[in-house]
C-alpha positions in Angstrom: -22.9 182.0 3.6 -20.0 183.3 1.4 -19.8 186.6 3.2 -19.9 184.9 6.6 -17.1 182.4 5.6 -14.9 185.2 4.2 -15.4 187.2 7.4 -14.0 184.2 9.2 -10.9 184.2 7.0 -11.9 181.4 4.6 -12.0 182.0 0.8 -14.7 180.0 -0.9 -14.3 179.0 -4.5 -17.9 177.9 -4.9 -21.1 178.0 -2.9 -22.6 174.6 -3.6 -26.2 173.8 -2.7 -27.1 170.1 -2.7 -30.6 169.3 -3.7 -32.5 166.0 -3.9 -35.3 167.2 -6.1 -34.3 167.1 -9.8 -37.3 169.0 -11.0 -36.4 171.9 -8.6 -32.8 171.8 -9.8 -34.0 172.2 -13.4 -36.3 175.1 -12.5 -33.4 176.7 -10.5 -31.0 176.5 -13.4 -33.3 177.0 -16.4 -35.9 179.3 -14.9 -39.0 179.8 -17.0 -37.7 177.4 -19.7 -38.5 174.6 -17.3 -42.1 175.7 -16.7 -44.9 173.2 -17.2 -48.6 173.6 -16.8 -48.3 172.5 -13.2 -45.6 175.0 -12.2 -46.9 178.1 -14.0 -48.4 179.4 -10.8 -45.0 180.0 -9.2 -44.3 183.7 -9.0 -41.3 185.0 -10.9 -39.8 186.5 -7.7 -38.9 183.0 -6.6 -36.5 182.6 -9.5 -33.8 184.7 -7.9 -31.8 181.5 -7.5 -31.5 181.4 -11.3 -29.8 184.8 -11.2 -27.3 183.6 -8.7 -26.6 180.5 -10.8 -26.2 182.6 -14.0 -23.7 184.9 -12.2 -21.8 181.8 -11.0 -22.3 182.8 -7.3 -23.7 179.4 -6.5 -23.8 175.9 -7.9 -26.6 173.5 -7.5 -25.8 169.8 -7.5 -27.9 166.7 -7.1 -27.5 164.6 -4.0 -29.6 161.5 -3.5 -32.1 161.6 -0.7 -30.4 158.8 1.3 -27.2 160.8 1.4 -28.7 164.0 2.6 -27.2 164.7 6.1 -29.7 167.4 6.8 -32.5 164.8 6.8 -31.1 163.5 10.1 -32.1 166.8 11.7 -35.4 167.4 9.9 -37.1 164.0 9.6 -37.8 161.1 11.9 -35.5 158.2 10.9 -35.8 154.6 11.9 -33.7 151.5 11.8 -30.4 151.3 9.8 -30.8 154.9 8.5 -31.0 156.3 12.0 -27.9 154.3 13.0 -26.0 155.4 9.9 -26.6 159.1 10.6 -26.0 158.7 14.3 -22.5 157.4 13.6 -21.6 160.6 11.7 
């Protein structure tokens, strides 16, 4: 994303990835230090995100599930939540 935005003439200070899974955030920032018996099967190649975080190329921040705008496009919503995202 950063290369694309810079090619368009925008300079990004941070690439921020918003996540609603706090366990995944801990694994992405701490890597193997956040391992548990249930997550030991995850292959080390999937921890490339930790390298990006360590090099300050991306930041990972928590965003509550009810504030995730991407959910509007990926999940069926009903009632007030549908109307809320439709108004955006």
